[in-house]
N, C-alpha and C positions, 0 to 999 in steps of 0.2 A: 711506336707501338701501334699496330693496326687495330681496327675495330674488333676483329676476332680475338686478338690477345686481351683486349679490355674485357670482353664478355667472359673469357676464360678465367680471368683473375677475379671478376666481380660476382660470378655465379655462386649462389648459396648451396647449390649441389656440388658434390665432389666430382671433379673431372680429371681424367688421367689418360696417359698413353703409356702402355707397357709393352715389353718385348715378350715374344712367345716363349722365351727361355726363363721367364719368371721374375723380371725386375721392372720396377717403375722407372719410366724415362722422363715423363713430364707429369707434374701434379699442380693443381691450382691451390691457392691459400686455404680453401675450405677444408682440405685434409688436415692442415695444422690446427684449424679452429675446432674441428669436430673431435680429432683423435689426440691432439696435444703434442704429437711428435713433430719435430721440424721436418721440412720437406727433404733435407739432406739425409736425415736419419731414416726416413722411409725409403729413400732411393738406395741406401747403402746395403740393405739386406734383401734377399728374395721376398717378394710380397707374401708368399705363403707362410713365412715365419710370423707375420702379424695376424694371421687368421687363427681363430680359436681351434685348439687341437681336435675337438669333436667335429668341426666343420671342414677340416682340411681335405678329407677324402672326397667329399662332394664338390668342393671348389676345384680341386685338381681334375676331377672328371669333367667339369664344365670347361676348363681350359683346353683339355684334350679335344673336346667337341669343336671349340673355336679353331684349333689348329687344322682340323679337317675341312674347314670352310663353312661352318654353320653361320647363317646370316646374322641372326640376333638371338641372344640368350637372356633370359630373365631368371635371376636366382637371388637368394639371400644368404648372408653369413655374418659371423660376428668378428669384429676387428679389435685388436688389442689397443687400448688407450695408454697414454703416458703414465697415468696414475694406477695402472694395473687392472682397471675395469675393462669391460667390453661393450662395444656399441654394435647394434644391429644395423647393417647396411643392405639396402636393396639395390641390386645391380642390373644395369642394362648394358650389354657388351656387343661389340661388332668387330670382326677380324679384318686385317689387311694381310692376307696370306703371302702376297708377292713380296712385301717388305718385312714380313715376320713381326707385324705389330698388332696390338690389341687396343681398341678405343673403347672407353667405358665411362659411364656416369653412375654415381651412387647417391643414394639419399639416406639420411639418418632416419630410420624408422623405429628407433629404440622406444620412444614414447608410445607409438602405436602397439608395439609388441608387448609393452608392460600393461597397456590397457586391455589388449587381447588376453593376456595371461590372467589379469584380474577378472575379466569377463568369464573366462573359462572356470576360474576358481568360484566365481559367483554362481555359474551354472551348476557346478558340482555341489556347492552348498545347497542351492535350491533343490537339486535332485535328491540330495541326502535328506533335506527337510521334507520333501515330498514323500520319499520312501518311508521316513520316520512317521509322517502324518498318516500315511496309508496303514502302516503297522499299528499305530495307535487306534485308528478307526476300526481295524480288524479286531484288535484286542478288546476295545470297548464294546464292539458289536457282539463278540463272544461272551463278554461279561454280562451284557444286557440280556442276551438270550438265556444265559445261566440264571440271572436274577429273575427273569420272567418265569422260568420253570420253577424256581424256588418259591416265587411269590404265589404262583398257582397252587403249589403244594401247600403253602401256608394257608391260603384261602380255603382249600379243601379241608384242612385240619380244623380251621375255625368253624366252618359250617357243620362238620361232624361234631365238634365240641358243643355247639349250641344245642344240637339235637340231644346229645348225651346228657347235657346239663338239665334239660327239661325233663327227660325220662328219669334221671336220678332224683330230681325234686319230688316227683309224684311217688316214686318208690319209697323215698324216705318216710313219707307220711304213713304208707302201708306198713313199712317195716317197724315203725315206732309202735304201732298197734300189735303186730305179730310178736316182736321181741318183748315188748312191755308186758303184755298179758301172759306170755310164756313164763317170764320171771315171776310174775305175781302168782300164777297157778303153782309153779314149782315150790315156792315158799310155803304153800298150803298143803303140799303132798308129803307124806312120810317117805323115807328112803325105800321102803318095800312096796309102796303103792304100785299096782299093775299099770296105772296110767302114766307113771313117771317116765319110762323109756320113750313113750310116744311124744310126750310134751318136750322132752330133751331133744328128740329128733327135729321137732318143729323149731325149737330155739336154735339148734346148730345150723339148720338150713337158713334160718333168718340171719344168723351171724355171717354165713358165707355170702348171702345176698347183700348184706350191708357192706361187706368188704369189697364186693364188685361195684356197688354203688359209689363207695368212696373213691375207687379208682376212676370211675367215670367222671366224678366231680373234679378229681385232680386233673384229669386230661382236659376237661372243659374249662378249667380255671374258675370253678364255682365254689371251691371249698374256702373256708375262712382260715386265713393264716394268722398265727400269733407269733410274729417274728421277734427275735432277740439279737443283740449284737454278740456275735460269737467268733471264736477262733476255729476255723475249719479243721485245723490240725487236731484239736482236742476231740472233735467229733470222730475223726478217722481213728484216733488212738483208742477212744472209748468203744468203737465198733470192732476193733481188731479181733478179739476172741470170738465174738459172734460170727464174724465173716469167715474165720478159719473153720469153725464148725459147719458153717453153711456150705462152703465150697468143697470140703472133703480133703483127705490127706494126700490124694494124688495130684493136687494142684498147689504149687508153691506161691504163697502170698508174699509180695515184696512191697514195702512202703518207702517212698522217697519224698519226705515232707520238707518243704522249704522253711528254715528257721526265720522267725520274725515275719510270719505271714500276716498280711493286712487283714483287719477284721471285715466281716460281712454281716448284713442284717437279714437273717433268714429264720424260718421256723425250724428249730433243731430236730423235732420229730420228723418233719418232712425231708430234711437232709439225710437222716438215717434211712428213710424209706428209699430215697434215690440210690444210696450206696448199696442197700440190700438188693434192690431190683437189678442194678447193673452187675452186681456180683453174681446173682443167680443167672442172668443172661450169659455172662462170661463162662460160668461153670458149664452150662448146657452146650456152649460152643466148643468145649474141650472134653469130650467124652473119654478120651484116652489119657487125660491129665494134661498138665502144662503149667504155665506161669501167669499169674495175675498180678499186675503192677498198679499200685495206687500212688499218684503223684499230686502234689500241690505246688503252687507257685504264684508269684505276683507278676502280672503281665499288663502290657499297655496295648490295647487294641487300637490300630490306626484307621485312617479313613479308607485305605485300600481294603482292609479286612471287612469294614462295615459295608462297603459297596458290594463285596462278593458274598456276604451273608445277610440275607433279608432279616430285618429285625434287630441286628446287632448295632450297638452304639459305640463310637470310639471313646477311649478313656481308660483309666486304671481299673483293672478287674483282678479277681482272684480266680485261679484256674484249678479245677479238680479234674484230673485225667485218670481214666481207668482203662488199662490195656490188657488184652488177652492174647494168647498165642494159638487161638482156635482156628476154626474152619474158614472164618471170614465171610464176606458177603459180596455179591456182584452189585452192579449199579442199579438194577431193577429192584432188588431187595432193599437197598439203601433208600430208594425213593419212597418206599411205603413203610419204612421202619417204624415211624411213630404213629401210624394209624391204629386205632383201637380194633381189637379182634383180628389183626393181621399177625400171623405167626407162621414160622417155618417148621415148627415142632410137630411131631406126629399127634394124632387125635388123642386127647386126654392128657397131654403133657404140658399144656399151657393155655391160658385164656387169651393171650395176645394183648393183655392190658398193662403188662409190666413197663414196657418202654413208653407207651402212651401216657402212663401215670408220671413217669420221670419227666417227660416233655412238658406236661401241664404244670407240674410243680416248679420246674426251672423257669418257665415263661412267666408264671404268676409271681415268682420271686424277683422278676425284673432281669433275669439272666437269659442266656442262650446256651443251646446244646447242639453239638454237631458230631457226626460219626465219620470216622476215616477208616476204610476197610478195603481189602483186596481178597479175592477168593484164595484160600489156602495160606494167607499171610497174616491172619489175626485181625483184630478190630481195636480201635481206640475211640472211646467216648470222651469228649472234652466239654466240661461244663464251665461256663464263664459267668461269674456273679460280680455285680458292681461292688467296688471297694466302698466300705463305710468309713466316714470320717470320725465316727465316735469310737471311743475305746471300749474294750470288753470289760463289763462290770463284774465285780466279785459278788457271787450269789451264795449266801449261807443256806445250807439245806435245813429245812424245818419239816419234821414229821407231822403229817396231818392226822388229827384225831377223828374218830368216827363221828358222823353228823349227829348233833343233839336232837332230841325230840322237839318237834315244832309246836308252837302255840299261837303263831301269828295268823293273820288273814291274808290270803293270796287271791288276787283277781287274775283268772286265767282267760285269755282271749285267744281262741284258736277256731278257725272256721271249719276245720275237718272234724266231724263229730266223733269219729273213732279215736283220734288222737286226744281230743278234748276230754273224752270220757276216761281214757286211760290215765292221763295226767291228774285229773281230779281225784280219781280213786287212789292213786299212789300218794298224793299229798294228804288226803284225808286219813289214810292209814298211818301216815307219818305224823299225825297230830295237828295238822293245819286246818283252819277254817277256809273253805274254798268257795269263791264266787266264780262261776264259769259261764262264758257266753261266746258265741261265734259272731256277734254283731257289734260293730264299733259304737253305734248309737246307744245300744243297751249298756255297753261298758261305761260310756260317759254318764248315762242316767244313774247307774249304780254308784258311781263316785259322787254324784251330786246328792243323791237321796239317802245313802247309807249314813246312819248316825255314828256308828262306831268307826274305829280306825281300819284303814286298808294299808298293810305294810309293804306289799310287793305286787307289782304288775308283771306277770309272766305272759308275754305276748309273742305271737308269731310275727315275723318281719313282714311277710307278704299277706295282706288281708284285702278283702273286697272293699272298694270305695275309699279306703283310707289306709295308708301303710302303717306298720307298727311304730315307726319312728314318730310320725305325725300324731298317732294316738297317744304315745307316751308324753309328748310335749303338751298335748291338750289336758291330759289327766294330772300331770305334775304341776300344771298351772292351777288346777283346782286343789290339789293336795301336794304341797311342796315337799313334804316328808316322804312321799311315795318313792320307793326304790324300784328299779326297772331291770328285768332280766329278759333279754331277747332270745328267741329260738328260731331256727330255720334249717332247712335241708341244703341250702346253698347260699352263696353270697348275694347280697343285694346292696346297691349303692347307698341305701339309707343308713347303714351302719358300718360300711367298709369303704375304703378308698383303695382302688386297684387291688381288691382282694384282701387287703390288710385291715384287720379290725381297728376301728377308731379308738384312740386312747381313752381309758376310763369306761369302756363299754363292756357290760357283762353279757356273755353269749353262751348258749347251749346248742350244741350241734345235734341235729337229727340224723339217724334214728336215736331215740332217747331210751336209756335203760333206767329202771326205777332207782337203782343205787346212785347213778350219776345225777339224776334229777334231784334227789334229796340232798346230795352233797353240795350241788351248785346252789340250790335255793338257800341252804343254811349258810353257805359261804357269803352270798350276797347280803343276806339279812344281817349277818354278823359284821359286815363292813369289809370283807376280804376281797 
């Protein structure tokens, strides 16, 4: 055996001589080692039969090129192994056209091909991940812009709310005087007195102004809530007849209440206000009649919802949804929907405070409200209130008797002279002994110097130099038996927490009517 034959047999590459008519003539042992077929098996059949069916057309095309005298060709194809698998071979071929021979070397590149395939798959995965990341970034950017727009809207509503709350506070003091003295004068006039209609007009105007002020306080979240654990379904059912009268016969009212609804802790009267305002708003959106649907349900707000809705918190909530089939709203209207005094109704048809009132009540109750609407396709308002872990208590109804005539001594501390004078006069007519002052130091001095008993402190929450809460603490330290009744035109952190009255705190909301004042004073003194 010559040196050339030794190299032929020892080569790790596959070496062969083939005929141009398609058969192997000479093969080195590397063929058997790589493919598993014996050399005789490989020689027995046309070599094209060992080529993968998908690669045969291209392989035959290369052979045809060699037959025409091409010098050297490089190509790849897959060869059948003994075990049924295929190996990738990379060929370099050269023809001997005179003798009808093909000389070729092949190298097993299966491992490289697998790595190349893995690399391509990795590239595809990376591209997919990149595309997914870009999509996420775009989505989050859109969400962020939306959140920023919503946040700016919430900030604007907050700023307007602070202004509205301050205005409402000042008006409540004025209205206490207007309404209070109107009632006092009316009790002193006979039914036929010529002055009575004028005083009644003053009282009625004061009542309307007080209603507007309450709406401003609701929007600015400065009203005092007195929440109870309630079943929202029971409030809807209780309101059914009133709402049907309110919306009219041409609107079909449908209720879809979820059985076993979780309890919520809200002010029942304020929830009734929410339903009435939303029902009125829906009625006005359906001048030709339509359908109003009220739904309740237990829902779980997730992180995604919380990200997309400023102020929302994930967790279990109770939903109240009110849907109409009315004219709907465009995006611009929805952006200003809860602003006070914004209305799409014609002049004289609305104050623009209904939805802002709803917004304030819901937010002060720890919930959220969102509107979903399209022009011509109706509107849905969804109110989400946090689920309460407490159960709904059973409350026996007790009829209240008329307040008894007073005999006790009441210390009135109110820095607004008109309000102080009105309260003092009503209490004195009611039989009480009244000590009145607008100065906290004088109030302390009265408690120290007076020999007789002082039964009740009636104090404004907001006073110069010392708050009503601090004054009450100072005076009850001097007179432990002293009972305390607070009054105010809006919430103050001294007696409320997040707008909710602290447990055991007696409170009188301004503007104050004589009958309400006497009833509340009697109630506190009697231990109610």
